mmCIF file of the N, C-alpha and C atoms, coordinates in Angstrom:
data_MODEL
# 
_entry.id   MODEL 
# 
loop_
_atom_site.group_PDB 
_atom_site.id 
_atom_site.type_symbol 
_atom_site.label_atom_id 
_atom_site.label_alt_id 
_atom_site.label_comp_id 
_atom_site.label_asym_id 
_atom_site.label_entity_id 
_atom_site.label_seq_id 
_atom_site.pdbx_PDB_ins_code 
_atom_site.Cartn_x 
_atom_site.Cartn_y 
_atom_site.Cartn_z 
_atom_site.occupancy 
_atom_site.B_iso_or_equiv 
_atom_site.pdbx_formal_charge 
_atom_site.auth_seq_id 
_atom_site.auth_comp_id 
_atom_site.auth_asym_id 
_atom_site.auth_atom_id 
_atom_site.pdbx_PDB_model_num 
ATOM 1   N N  . UNK A 1 1  ? 113.428 74.315 43.008 1.00 0.00 ? 1  UNK A N  1 
ATOM 2   C CA . UNK A 1 1  ? 113.284 75.116 44.200 1.00 0.00 ? 1  UNK A CA 1 
ATOM 3   C C  . UNK A 1 1  ? 113.946 76.462 43.961 1.00 0.00 ? 1  UNK A C  1 
ATOM 4   N N  . UNK A 1 2  ? 113.309 77.505 44.416 1.00 0.00 ? 2  UNK A N  1 
ATOM 5   C CA . UNK A 1 2  ? 113.840 78.854 44.288 1.00 0.00 ? 2  UNK A CA 1 
ATOM 6   C C  . UNK A 1 2  ? 114.713 79.158 45.492 1.00 0.00 ? 2  UNK A C  1 
ATOM 7   N N  . UNK A 1 3  ? 115.863 79.720 45.254 1.00 0.00 ? 3  UNK A N  1 
ATOM 8   C CA . UNK A 1 3  ? 116.702 80.116 46.384 1.00 0.00 ? 3  UNK A CA 1 
ATOM 9   C C  . UNK A 1 3  ? 116.964 81.609 46.310 1.00 0.00 ? 3  UNK A C  1 
ATOM 10  N N  . UNK A 1 4  ? 117.099 82.204 47.466 1.00 0.00 ? 4  UNK A N  1 
ATOM 11  C CA . UNK A 1 4  ? 117.296 83.640 47.541 1.00 0.00 ? 4  UNK A CA 1 
ATOM 12  C C  . UNK A 1 4  ? 118.166 83.953 48.738 1.00 0.00 ? 4  UNK A C  1 
ATOM 13  N N  . UNK A 1 5  ? 118.826 85.074 48.664 1.00 0.00 ? 5  UNK A N  1 
ATOM 14  C CA . UNK A 1 5  ? 119.619 85.526 49.798 1.00 0.00 ? 5  UNK A CA 1 
ATOM 15  C C  . UNK A 1 5  ? 118.849 86.538 50.637 1.00 0.00 ? 5  UNK A C  1 
ATOM 16  N N  . UNK A 1 6  ? 117.577 86.752 50.287 1.00 0.00 ? 6  UNK A N  1 
ATOM 17  C CA . UNK A 1 6  ? 116.734 87.641 51.073 1.00 0.00 ? 6  UNK A CA 1 
ATOM 18  C C  . UNK A 1 6  ? 116.435 86.988 52.415 1.00 0.00 ? 6  UNK A C  1 
ATOM 19  N N  . UNK A 1 7  ? 116.191 87.828 53.394 1.00 0.00 ? 7  UNK A N  1 
ATOM 20  C CA . UNK A 1 7  ? 115.807 87.294 54.696 1.00 0.00 ? 7  UNK A CA 1 
ATOM 21  C C  . UNK A 1 7  ? 114.355 87.671 54.977 1.00 0.00 ? 7  UNK A C  1 
ATOM 22  N N  . UNK A 1 8  ? 113.761 86.936 55.873 1.00 0.00 ? 8  UNK A N  1 
ATOM 23  C CA . UNK A 1 8  ? 112.376 87.180 56.258 1.00 0.00 ? 8  UNK A CA 1 
ATOM 24  C C  . UNK A 1 8  ? 112.359 87.810 57.641 1.00 0.00 ? 8  UNK A C  1 
ATOM 25  N N  . UNK A 1 9  ? 111.551 88.863 57.798 1.00 0.00 ? 9  UNK A N  1 
ATOM 26  C CA . UNK A 1 9  ? 111.432 89.473 59.119 1.00 0.00 ? 9  UNK A CA 1 
ATOM 27  C C  . UNK A 1 9  ? 110.173 88.943 59.811 1.00 0.00 ? 9  UNK A C  1 
ATOM 28  N N  . UNK A 1 10 ? 109.909 89.422 61.005 1.00 0.00 ? 10 UNK A N  1 
ATOM 29  C CA . UNK A 1 10 ? 108.769 88.927 61.782 1.00 0.00 ? 10 UNK A CA 1 
ATOM 30  C C  . UNK A 1 10 ? 107.442 89.135 61.067 1.00 0.00 ? 10 UNK A C  1 
ATOM 31  N N  . UNK A 1 11 ? 107.282 90.277 60.401 1.00 0.00 ? 11 UNK A N  1 
ATOM 32  C CA . UNK A 1 11 ? 106.035 90.533 59.670 1.00 0.00 ? 11 UNK A CA 1 
ATOM 33  C C  . UNK A 1 11 ? 105.854 89.534 58.529 1.00 0.00 ? 11 UNK A C  1 
ATOM 34  N N  . UNK A 1 12 ? 106.948 89.232 57.835 1.00 0.00 ? 12 UNK A N  1 
ATOM 35  C CA . UNK A 1 12 ? 106.888 88.252 56.754 1.00 0.00 ? 12 UNK A CA 1 
ATOM 36  C C  . UNK A 1 12 ? 106.473 86.885 57.296 1.00 0.00 ? 12 UNK A C  1 
ATOM 37  N N  . UNK A 1 13 ? 107.113 86.483 58.380 1.00 0.00 ? 13 UNK A N  1 
ATOM 38  C CA . UNK A 1 13 ? 106.819 85.174 58.965 1.00 0.00 ? 13 UNK A CA 1 
ATOM 39  C C  . UNK A 1 13 ? 105.393 85.095 59.489 1.00 0.00 ? 13 UNK A C  1 
ATOM 40  N N  . UNK A 1 14 ? 104.905 86.191 60.044 1.00 0.00 ? 14 UNK A N  1 
ATOM 41  C CA . UNK A 1 14 ? 103.526 86.227 60.530 1.00 0.00 ? 14 UNK A CA 1 
ATOM 42  C C  . UNK A 1 14 ? 102.546 86.042 59.375 1.00 0.00 ? 14 UNK A C  1 
ATOM 43  N N  . UNK A 1 15 ? 102.788 86.747 58.282 1.00 0.00 ? 15 UNK A N  1 
ATOM 44  C CA . UNK A 1 15 ? 101.925 86.620 57.106 1.00 0.00 ? 15 UNK A CA 1 
ATOM 45  C C  . UNK A 1 15 ? 101.967 85.196 56.560 1.00 0.00 ? 15 UNK A C  1 
ATOM 46  N N  . UNK A 1 16 ? 103.160 84.642 56.421 1.00 0.00 ? 16 UNK A N  1 
ATOM 47  C CA . UNK A 1 16 ? 103.299 83.288 55.890 1.00 0.00 ? 16 UNK A CA 1 
ATOM 48  C C  . UNK A 1 16 ? 102.645 82.262 56.807 1.00 0.00 ? 16 UNK A C  1 
ATOM 49  N N  . UNK A 1 17 ? 102.798 82.441 58.098 1.00 0.00 ? 17 UNK A N  1 
ATOM 50  C CA . UNK A 1 17 ? 102.179 81.517 59.060 1.00 0.00 ? 17 UNK A CA 1 
ATOM 51  C C  . UNK A 1 17 ? 100.659 81.575 58.945 1.00 0.00 ? 17 UNK A C  1 
ATOM 52  N N  . UNK A 1 18 ? 100.110 82.773 58.795 1.00 0.00 ? 18 UNK A N  1 
ATOM 53  C CA . UNK A 1 18 ? 98.659  82.910 58.687 1.00 0.00 ? 18 UNK A CA 1 
ATOM 54  C C  . UNK A 1 18 ? 98.136  82.240 57.417 1.00 0.00 ? 18 UNK A C  1 
ATOM 55  N N  . UNK A 1 19 ? 98.845  82.425 56.317 1.00 0.00 ? 19 UNK A N  1 
ATOM 56  C CA . UNK A 1 19 ? 98.438  81.777 55.066 1.00 0.00 ? 19 UNK A CA 1 
ATOM 57  C C  . UNK A 1 19 ? 98.506  80.260 55.231 1.00 0.00 ? 19 UNK A C  1 
ATOM 58  N N  . UNK A 1 20 ? 99.580  79.769 55.824 1.00 0.00 ? 20 UNK A N  1 
ATOM 59  C CA . UNK A 1 20 ? 99.725  78.331 56.045 1.00 0.00 ? 20 UNK A CA 1 
ATOM 60  C C  . UNK A 1 20 ? 98.588  77.799 56.915 1.00 0.00 ? 20 UNK A C  1 
ATOM 61  N N  . UNK A 1 21 ? 98.297  78.485 57.995 1.00 0.00 ? 21 UNK A N  1 
ATOM 62  C CA . UNK A 1 21 ? 97.214  78.050 58.880 1.00 0.00 ? 21 UNK A CA 1 
ATOM 63  C C  . UNK A 1 21 ? 95.874  78.055 58.152 1.00 0.00 ? 21 UNK A C  1 
ATOM 64  N N  . UNK A 1 22 ? 95.620  79.095 57.372 1.00 0.00 ? 22 UNK A N  1 
ATOM 65  C CA . UNK A 1 22 ? 94.360  79.184 56.619 1.00 0.00 ? 22 UNK A CA 1 
ATOM 66  C C  . UNK A 1 22 ? 94.213  78.018 55.646 1.00 0.00 ? 22 UNK A C  1 
ATOM 67  N N  . UNK A 1 23 ? 95.269  77.757 54.886 1.00 0.00 ? 23 UNK A N  1 
ATOM 68  C CA . UNK A 1 23 ? 95.228  76.688 53.886 1.00 0.00 ? 23 UNK A CA 1 
ATOM 69  C C  . UNK A 1 23 ? 95.056  75.332 54.564 1.00 0.00 ? 23 UNK A C  1 
ATOM 70  N N  . UNK A 1 24 ? 95.800  75.100 55.622 1.00 0.00 ? 24 UNK A N  1 
ATOM 71  C CA . UNK A 1 24 ? 95.708  73.816 56.319 1.00 0.00 ? 24 UNK A CA 1 
ATOM 72  C C  . UNK A 1 24 ? 94.326  73.619 56.929 1.00 0.00 ? 24 UNK A C  1 
ATOM 73  N N  . UNK A 1 25 ? 93.777  74.653 57.524 1.00 0.00 ? 25 UNK A N  1 
ATOM 74  C CA . UNK A 1 25 ? 92.441  74.557 58.113 1.00 0.00 ? 25 UNK A CA 1 
ATOM 75  C C  . UNK A 1 25 ? 91.397  74.282 57.032 1.00 0.00 ? 25 UNK A C  1 
ATOM 76  N N  . UNK A 1 26 ? 91.495  75.022 55.945 1.00 0.00 ? 26 UNK A N  1 
ATOM 77  C CA . UNK A 1 26 ? 90.531  74.875 54.847 1.00 0.00 ? 26 UNK A CA 1 
ATOM 78  C C  . UNK A 1 26 ? 90.577  73.481 54.225 1.00 0.00 ? 26 UNK A C  1 
ATOM 79  N N  . UNK A 1 27 ? 91.765  72.905 54.136 1.00 0.00 ? 27 UNK A N  1 
ATOM 80  C CA . UNK A 1 27 ? 91.937  71.616 53.464 1.00 0.00 ? 27 UNK A CA 1 
ATOM 81  C C  . UNK A 1 27 ? 92.018  70.430 54.424 1.00 0.00 ? 27 UNK A C  1 
ATOM 82  N N  . UNK A 1 28 ? 91.919  70.696 55.724 1.00 0.00 ? 28 UNK A N  1 
ATOM 83  C CA . UNK A 1 28 ? 91.969  69.608 56.698 1.00 0.00 ? 28 UNK A CA 1 
ATOM 84  C C  . UNK A 1 28 ? 93.341  68.971 56.819 1.00 0.00 ? 28 UNK A C  1 
ATOM 85  N N  . UNK A 1 29 ? 94.366  69.781 56.681 1.00 0.00 ? 29 UNK A N  1 
ATOM 86  C CA . UNK A 1 29 ? 95.746  69.295 56.753 1.00 0.00 ? 29 UNK A CA 1 
ATOM 87  C C  . UNK A 1 29 ? 96.292  69.584 58.148 1.00 0.00 ? 29 UNK A C  1 
ATOM 88  N N  . UNK A 1 30 ? 96.925  68.575 58.749 1.00 0.00 ? 30 UNK A N  1 
ATOM 89  C CA . UNK A 1 30 ? 97.513  68.754 60.074 1.00 0.00 ? 30 UNK A CA 1 
ATOM 90  C C  . UNK A 1 30 ? 98.699  69.703 59.971 1.00 0.00 ? 30 UNK A C  1 
ATOM 91  N N  . UNK A 1 31 ? 98.697  70.727 60.798 1.00 0.00 ? 31 UNK A N  1 
ATOM 92  C CA . UNK A 1 31 ? 99.695  71.787 60.712 1.00 0.00 ? 31 UNK A CA 1 
ATOM 93  C C  . UNK A 1 31 ? 101.127 71.286 60.882 1.00 0.00 ? 31 UNK A C  1 
ATOM 94  N N  . UNK A 1 32 ? 101.357 70.303 61.709 1.00 0.00 ? 32 UNK A N  1 
ATOM 95  C CA . UNK A 1 32 ? 102.719 69.821 61.933 1.00 0.00 ? 32 UNK A CA 1 
ATOM 96  C C  . UNK A 1 32 ? 103.143 68.679 61.033 1.00 0.00 ? 32 UNK A C  1 
ATOM 97  N N  . UNK A 1 33 ? 102.299 68.305 60.083 1.00 0.00 ? 33 UNK A N  1 
ATOM 98  C CA . UNK A 1 33 ? 102.576 67.137 59.253 1.00 0.00 ? 33 UNK A CA 1 
ATOM 99  C C  . UNK A 1 33 ? 103.455 67.426 58.047 1.00 0.00 ? 33 UNK A C  1 
ATOM 100 N N  . UNK A 1 34 ? 103.796 66.356 57.348 1.00 0.00 ? 34 UNK A N  1 
ATOM 101 C CA . UNK A 1 34 ? 104.668 66.459 56.172 1.00 0.00 ? 34 UNK A CA 1 
ATOM 102 C C  . UNK A 1 34 ? 104.061 67.337 55.078 1.00 0.00 ? 34 UNK A C  1 
ATOM 103 N N  . UNK A 1 35 ? 102.765 67.184 54.860 1.00 0.00 ? 35 UNK A N  1 
ATOM 104 C CA . UNK A 1 35 ? 102.117 67.978 53.810 1.00 0.00 ? 35 UNK A CA 1 
ATOM 105 C C  . UNK A 1 35 ? 102.170 69.470 54.144 1.00 0.00 ? 35 UNK A C  1 
ATOM 106 N N  . UNK A 1 36 ? 101.976 69.808 55.407 1.00 0.00 ? 36 UNK A N  1 
ATOM 107 C CA . UNK A 1 36 ? 102.051 71.215 55.829 1.00 0.00 ? 36 UNK A CA 1 
ATOM 108 C C  . UNK A 1 36 ? 103.466 71.757 55.644 1.00 0.00 ? 36 UNK A C  1 
ATOM 109 N N  . UNK A 1 37 ? 104.464 70.941 55.917 1.00 0.00 ? 37 UNK A N  1 
ATOM 110 C CA . UNK A 1 37 ? 105.854 71.384 55.717 1.00 0.00 ? 37 UNK A CA 1 
ATOM 111 C C  . UNK A 1 37 ? 106.137 71.635 54.237 1.00 0.00 ? 37 UNK A C  1 
ATOM 112 N N  . UNK A 1 38 ? 105.599 70.782 53.388 1.00 0.00 ? 38 UNK A N  1 
ATOM 113 C CA . UNK A 1 38 ? 105.767 70.975 51.944 1.00 0.00 ? 38 UNK A CA 1 
ATOM 114 C C  . UNK A 1 38 ? 105.116 72.290 51.505 1.00 0.00 ? 38 UNK A C  1 
ATOM 115 N N  . UNK A 1 39 ? 103.928 72.536 52.006 1.00 0.00 ? 39 UNK A N  1 
ATOM 116 C CA . UNK A 1 39 ? 103.221 73.777 51.682 1.00 0.00 ? 39 UNK A CA 1 
ATOM 117 C C  . UNK A 1 39 ? 104.009 74.981 52.201 1.00 0.00 ? 39 UNK A C  1 
ATOM 118 N N  . UNK A 1 40 ? 104.534 74.879 53.414 1.00 0.00 ? 40 UNK A N  1 
ATOM 119 C CA . UNK A 1 40 ? 105.307 75.976 53.999 1.00 0.00 ? 40 UNK A CA 1 
ATOM 120 C C  . UNK A 1 40 ? 106.532 76.300 53.148 1.00 0.00 ? 40 UNK A C  1 
ATOM 121 N N  . UNK A 1 41 ? 107.219 75.271 52.673 1.00 0.00 ? 41 UNK A N  1 
ATOM 122 C CA . UNK A 1 41 ? 108.388 75.500 51.808 1.00 0.00 ? 41 UNK A CA 1 
ATOM 123 C C  . UNK A 1 41 ? 107.984 76.231 50.533 1.00 0.00 ? 41 UNK A C  1 
ATOM 124 N N  . UNK A 1 42 ? 106.885 75.806 49.947 1.00 0.00 ? 42 UNK A N  1 
ATOM 125 C CA . UNK A 1 42 ? 106.414 76.463 48.726 1.00 0.00 ? 42 UNK A CA 1 
ATOM 126 C C  . UNK A 1 42 ? 106.002 77.907 48.999 1.00 0.00 ? 42 UNK A C  1 
ATOM 127 N N  . UNK A 1 43 ? 105.351 78.136 50.126 1.00 0.00 ? 43 UNK A N  1 
ATOM 128 C CA . UNK A 1 43 ? 104.970 79.504 50.488 1.00 0.00 ? 43 UNK A CA 1 
ATOM 129 C C  . UNK A 1 43 ? 106.193 80.409 50.575 1.00 0.00 ? 43 UNK A C  1 
ATOM 130 N N  . UNK A 1 44 ? 107.214 79.947 51.261 1.00 0.00 ? 44 UNK A N  1 
ATOM 131 C CA . UNK A 1 44 ? 108.434 80.750 51.402 1.00 0.00 ? 44 UNK A CA 1 
ATOM 132 C C  . UNK A 1 44 ? 109.064 80.992 50.037 1.00 0.00 ? 44 UNK A C  1 
ATOM 133 N N  . UNK A 1 45 ? 109.123 79.958 49.223 1.00 0.00 ? 45 UNK A N  1 
ATOM 134 C CA . UNK A 1 45 ? 109.711 80.124 47.891 1.00 0.00 ? 45 UNK A CA 1 
ATOM 135 C C  . UNK A 1 45 ? 108.957 81.168 47.074 1.00 0.00 ? 45 UNK A C  1 
ATOM 136 N N  . UNK A 1 46 ? 107.635 81.081 47.048 1.00 0.00 ? 46 UNK A N  1 
ATOM 137 C CA . UNK A 1 46 ? 106.841 82.057 46.289 1.00 0.00 ? 46 UNK A CA 1 
ATOM 138 C C  . UNK A 1 46 ? 106.991 83.456 46.873 1.00 0.00 ? 46 UNK A C  1 
ATOM 139 N N  . UNK A 1 47 ? 107.028 83.546 48.193 1.00 0.00 ? 47 UNK A N  1 
ATOM 140 C CA . UNK A 1 47 ? 107.167 84.847 48.853 1.00 0.00 ? 47 UNK A CA 1 
ATOM 141 C C  . UNK A 1 47 ? 108.496 85.493 48.471 1.00 0.00 ? 47 UNK A C  1 
ATOM 142 N N  . UNK A 1 48 ? 109.560 84.723 48.539 1.00 0.00 ? 48 UNK A N  1 
ATOM 143 C CA . UNK A 1 48 ? 110.873 85.258 48.179 1.00 0.00 ? 48 UNK A CA 1 
ATOM 144 C C  . UNK A 1 48 ? 110.965 85.575 46.691 1.00 0.00 ? 48 UNK A C  1 
ATOM 145 N N  . UNK A 1 49 ? 110.175 84.899 45.898 1.00 0.00 ? 49 UNK A N  1 
ATOM 146 C CA . UNK A 1 49 ? 110.126 85.167 44.461 1.00 0.00 ? 49 UNK A CA 1 
ATOM 147 C C  . UNK A 1 49 ? 109.408 86.478 44.172 1.00 0.00 ? 49 UNK A C  1 
ATOM 148 N N  . UNK A 1 50 ? 108.594 86.948 45.136 1.00 0.00 ? 50 UNK A N  1 
ATOM 149 C CA . UNK A 1 50 ? 107.925 88.236 44.968 1.00 0.00 ? 50 UNK A CA 1 
ATOM 150 C C  . UNK A 1 50 ? 106.422 88.207 45.117 1.00 0.00 ? 50 UNK A C  1 
ATOM 151 N N  . UNK A 1 51 ? 105.853 87.038 45.345 1.00 0.00 ? 51 UNK A N  1 
ATOM 152 C CA . UNK A 1 51 ? 104.408 86.936 45.553 1.00 0.00 ? 51 UNK A CA 1 
ATOM 153 C C  . UNK A 1 51 ? 104.157 87.242 47.027 1.00 0.00 ? 51 UNK A C  1 
ATOM 154 N N  . UNK A 1 52 ? 103.597 88.411 47.312 1.00 0.00 ? 52 UNK A N  1 
ATOM 155 C CA . UNK A 1 52 ? 103.503 88.883 48.698 1.00 0.00 ? 52 UNK A CA 1 
ATOM 156 C C  . UNK A 1 52 ? 102.080 88.945 49.254 1.00 0.00 ? 52 UNK A C  1 
ATOM 157 N N  . UNK A 1 53 ? 101.078 88.945 48.407 1.00 0.00 ? 53 UNK A N  1 
ATOM 158 C CA . UNK A 1 53 ? 99.698  89.083 48.881 1.00 0.00 ? 53 UNK A CA 1 
ATOM 159 C C  . UNK A 1 53 ? 99.152  87.712 49.289 1.00 0.00 ? 53 UNK A C  1 
ATOM 160 N N  . UNK A 1 54 ? 98.508  87.628 50.458 1.00 0.00 ? 54 UNK A N  1 
ATOM 161 C CA . UNK A 1 54 ? 98.005  86.329 50.933 1.00 0.00 ? 54 UNK A CA 1 
ATOM 162 C C  . UNK A 1 54 ? 97.115  85.599 49.928 1.00 0.00 ? 54 UNK A C  1 
ATOM 163 N N  . UNK A 1 55 ? 96.217  86.312 49.267 1.00 0.00 ? 55 UNK A N  1 
ATOM 164 C CA . UNK A 1 55 ? 95.336  85.651 48.298 1.00 0.00 ? 55 UNK A CA 1 
ATOM 165 C C  . UNK A 1 55 ? 96.121  85.116 47.100 1.00 0.00 ? 55 UNK A C  1 
ATOM 166 N N  . UNK A 1 56 ? 97.124  85.852 46.679 1.00 0.00 ? 56 UNK A N  1 
ATOM 167 C CA . UNK A 1 56 ? 97.957  85.377 45.571 1.00 0.00 ? 56 UNK A CA 1 
ATOM 168 C C  . UNK A 1 56 ? 98.764  84.152 45.991 1.00 0.00 ? 56 UNK A C  1 
ATOM 169 N N  . UNK A 1 57 ? 99.265  84.166 47.214 1.00 0.00 ? 57 UNK A N  1 
ATOM 170 C CA . UNK A 1 57 ? 100.001 83.003 47.712 1.00 0.00 ? 57 UNK A CA 1 
ATOM 171 C C  . UNK A 1 57 ? 99.100  81.772 47.744 1.00 0.00 ? 57 UNK A C  1 
ATOM 172 N N  . UNK A 1 58 ? 97.874  81.948 48.221 1.00 0.00 ? 58 UNK A N  1 
ATOM 173 C CA . UNK A 1 58 ? 96.928  80.829 48.260 1.00 0.00 ? 58 UNK A CA 1 
ATOM 174 C C  . UNK A 1 58 ? 96.646  80.314 46.853 1.00 0.00 ? 58 UNK A C  1 
ATOM 175 N N  . UNK A 1 59 ? 96.523  81.227 45.896 1.00 0.00 ? 59 UNK A N  1 
ATOM 176 C CA . UNK A 1 59 ? 96.296  80.815 44.509 1.00 0.00 ? 59 UNK A CA 1 
ATOM 177 C C  . UNK A 1 59 ? 97.473  80.001 43.972 1.00 0.00 ? 59 UNK A C  1 
ATOM 178 N N  . UNK A 1 60 ? 98.684  80.385 44.341 1.00 0.00 ? 60 UNK A N  1 
ATOM 179 C CA . UNK A 1 60 ? 99.868  79.670 43.866 1.00 0.00 ? 60 UNK A CA 1 
ATOM 180 C C  . UNK A 1 60 ? 99.927  78.254 44.434 1.00 0.00 ? 60 UNK A C  1 
ATOM 181 N N  . UNK A 1 61 ? 99.288  78.035 45.573 1.00 0.00 ? 61 UNK A N  1 
ATOM 182 C CA . UNK A 1 61 ? 99.304  76.720 46.213 1.00 0.00 ? 61 UNK A CA 1 
ATOM 183 C C  . UNK A 1 61 ? 98.234  75.778 45.676 1.00 0.00 ? 61 UNK A C  1 
ATOM 184 N N  . UNK A 1 62 ? 97.268  76.295 44.951 1.00 0.00 ? 62 UNK A N  1 
ATOM 185 C CA . UNK A 1 62 ? 96.143  75.466 44.508 1.00 0.00 ? 62 UNK A CA 1 
ATOM 186 C C  . UNK A 1 62 ? 96.571  74.189 43.777 1.00 0.00 ? 62 UNK A C  1 
ATOM 187 N N  . UNK A 1 63 ? 97.579  74.235 42.907 1.00 0.00 ? 63 UNK A N  1 
ATOM 188 C CA . UNK A 1 63 ? 97.986  72.978 42.259 1.00 0.00 ? 63 UNK A CA 1 
ATOM 189 C C  . UNK A 1 63 ? 98.574  71.949 43.238 1.00 0.00 ? 63 UNK A C  1 
ATOM 190 N N  . UNK A 1 64 ? 99.091  72.404 44.363 1.00 0.00 ? 64 UNK A N  1 
ATOM 191 C CA . UNK A 1 64 ? 99.706  71.502 45.342 1.00 0.00 ? 64 UNK A CA 1 
ATOM 192 C C  . UNK A 1 64 ? 98.711  70.919 46.328 1.00 0.00 ? 64 UNK A C  1 
ATOM 193 N N  . UNK A 1 65 ? 97.652  71.671 46.589 1.00 0.00 ? 65 UNK A N  1 
ATOM 194 C CA . UNK A 1 65 ? 96.700  71.295 47.635 1.00 0.00 ? 65 UNK A CA 1 
ATOM 195 C C  . UNK A 1 65 ? 95.352  71.003 46.992 1.00 0.00 ? 65 UNK A C  1 
ATOM 196 N N  . UNK A 1 66 ? 95.018  69.723 46.878 1.00 0.00 ? 66 UNK A N  1 
ATOM 197 C CA . UNK A 1 66 ? 93.745  69.373 46.218 1.00 0.00 ? 66 UNK A CA 1 
ATOM 198 C C  . UNK A 1 66 ? 92.529  69.840 46.996 1.00 0.00 ? 66 UNK A C  1 
# 
């Protein structure tokens, strides 16, 4: 797991939420479920690592989301 001391602002959270919703909708994953939480954690980790574009974030999730 990647850890960072960076903080996320409202714009960051909005972008991450939209990516999460898109991925969950596309893959039929319940937004409040365990799998969605796992995806959300990975999204935040990649975002803090420097992957900021929604399409790139979705690409990084492909190995996790069949």
